[in-house]
N, C-alpha and C positions, 0 to 999 in steps of 0.2 A: 504493499499500500504506500502510495506517495505521501509525503508530508502536507500536512495542511496548509493552504495559502496563508501568508501573513503579509498584510499591505503595510507600506511605508509609514502610514499614519498609526497603525495598530503597534508596529514594533516601536514607535517613538514614544507611544502613550498619549499621543495628541489625538484628541477627539475630533478634529477636522479633518474629512476625508481627503486623501491625497488625490483621488481620481474619482470623478463623478461622470456619469453618462446620462444624457437626456433623450428621451423620446419626445420629440417637439411636435405634439399633436394638437390639432383644432383649428389650423389655419383656415380651412374651407368652412366650417361652421361659424367661426368669426365673421367671415365676409358674407355669409348667407344671412346672418341675423342683422346686418347693416344694409342689405339690399346690393351688395357688391359682388363683382365676379370673383371667383375663387382665387384667381391671380393677385387680387389685392391683398387678400389674407396672406399669401406666401410673401408679399412684399413686406408687410407689417412683421411677419414672423422673422425674416431677417433682421430688422430693427431689434427685435426682442433678442435675437442671438448676439448681436454686438453688445447690448446692454448686459447679457449674462456673462460673456466673456471677460468683460471688465468687472463685473461684480464678483465673479469667482475668484479672479487674481486677487482682489482686495480682501477677500474673506480668508485667503490662505490656501484655496485649493491650487494644486499644481497643474492637474491634468483634466481636460474636459473632452468627452467624445459625445458627439451629437448625430442623431439619425436624421439624415437631410433627405435622401431618396432610396426607396427600397426596390429590390428586384420585382416586387409586386407591383410597385406604382406605374410599370409601363402599362398596366391595364387601364390607367385613367384616360380622359379624354386627350386626343393629341395636342390640343391648344394648351392644356393645363402642364403636360410633360415638357412641351417646347419652353413654356414660361418658367418652368423649374430649372431647366438647363440655362435659360437665359440670366436667372438670378444668381447661379453659381458662377457664370461669366463675369456678370457685374460685381458680384462680391469679391472675387479674387482681383479683378482689375482696379477695383476703387480701394480696397483695404489692405492689399498685399504690403505695400510700402509701409503702411503704419504698423502692421503686425511685425514686420521685420524690424523696425525701429524700436518697437516696444519689447523685444526679445522672445516673441512667439513662435514656436516652431509648429509647423503646419503639415498634418499628414492626412491623406485620404485613402480610405480603405474601400474595398468593394472590387467587383469584377470590372476591370477597365477595358476588357475585350468589347464591351457593348457601348463605350462611349464614342461620341463623334470626336474626329480628330482634334478639331481646335480645343475641345475640353480637355482630352487626354494631354495636350501640350501644356495647358494652363495648370493642370494638375502637377505635372512634372516640374514645370517652372516654380510654382508656390513651394513644392517640397525642396526642390534644390536651394533656392534663395534664402530659406529659413532654416536649413538643416543645422546649422551651428548655434541657433539659440537654445537657451536652456532655463529661461526665466518661467515660461508657462508654455504647456504642450497642448494644441489643438488638434483633434482628429475628427475629420468629418467623414461620416458613412454615407457613400453616395454610389448608387448602383449596388446597394449591398443587401445580403440576406444572410441570416445565420446559418441556415441549412446549407446554402449554396457555398459558403465559405468553407464550411466542413467537408463538403463533397470535393471540393478543389484541393483541400488538404490531404484528404485520404487517396484522392486520384494521384497526386504528387508522390505519395509514399509507395502505392501500388506500381507505378512506374520504377521506383528505384528497386523495389523487391524484384520486379520481372527482369530487371537489367543486372540483378546480382549485387547492387550497391548497398543494399540494406537487408538484413535477414529479417524474417517474420517475427523471431523471438527479441528482436530489437526494437519492436514498436511498442510504446507506452504512452502515458499522458505527455510525456516531455517531448517526444518525437512528433507527435501530433500538433501540439502547441507550436513546434518551430516551424511548421508548415502554414499556420493560421495568419491571416493579414496583421495580427496584432503580436507576432512574435518579437519577444524581447520586452514587451511593455506590462506593466503591472495590471492585474485585472481591476475592474472598476470596485470601489468599495460601495458606492451609492448609485441606484438607478432612480431617476426621477421620470415619471410620465404625466404630462400635463392632460387637460381636457376632461378628467373625471372618468377615463376608461381605464379598466383593470386588466391591460393584456400587455405581453411582452412583444408581441407582433415580429417574431423572428429576428430580434435584435441581440447580437452577442450571446447566442445560446450556450457555447462553451464557457465563455468568460465569465459568465455572471452566476456560477454555480454557488457561490458564497456571497453575492452581493446582497446589501440591504435594499429593500423596494420602498419607494414612497410615490404615492398617487396623489396628484395634486388636481384639485377641482377647479381649474382655470384654464381657458384656452391659451394656447402658446403666445399668440400676439400681444395678450395682457399680463404674461409673466413678468414679475418685477424683481428686484433685489430683495424685497420683503418675502416674497414666496420662497426664494432661494434660501434666505436666512432660515425660514420656517422649516424646510427640508433638512437642512444642516442641523437645526436644532433636535429635530426628531431622530436623526441618524445619531447624534451624540448621545441620546438618552437609551439607545440600544446596546445591548451587550453581545458582540459577535463571537460565536464560539467554535466556528467552523467544524461543527460535528462534535465537539468535546462536551464535558459537563460544564454546566454553569458554575461561574466562580462562587464558592461557598457552599455547593452542594455536595453532600456527603456521599 
């Protein structure tokens, strides 16, 4: 059995999570409630993301992973998918210089095979130009699905087994983790989902095995630093046991 995972925050005794991940849900409902097109909700969602990145850093969080576009989102209307791609383009072009200047390292996870060439180039540029930053780590899950990620990881291992580079007996949690998009990164301490829904929606299925979950009944465009503070306070009040017995339990 592998050792229970220990986060940076747990190891240091700090109750502020080192790594939070957010399922940014509710853009479409926010727009519908105001008689606006869904694209308007996504635009306001980008503003909420900017606020959250700044607030997370100010509150002592060092890593933030956000679910931006899932492999299932291709089922949405073409106009909405096109708008989501346009927002990623606009976000990188507008914010990359500021993120570089403020010491933010940007990474994008997901299946890049399905991305338009210019988006793939923007993703590569954002990662390369911020690779040496270490003040804050921002990961954007784009064209991402947890099951699809695991399939790609297992497929990669299967190819190495077939080629004789890896023996079946060598496959364990560590070898699978090494093939995931998040290889080398700590798992999220805390998962936040907005909009009042209680689902994981195929997000970081491997990585959140021991993450704490907080569900917030507010649509993503309305998410503020106060909502983030409340989620962090909820996290701080919990005792993370990683499968062990609670402290003080006989």
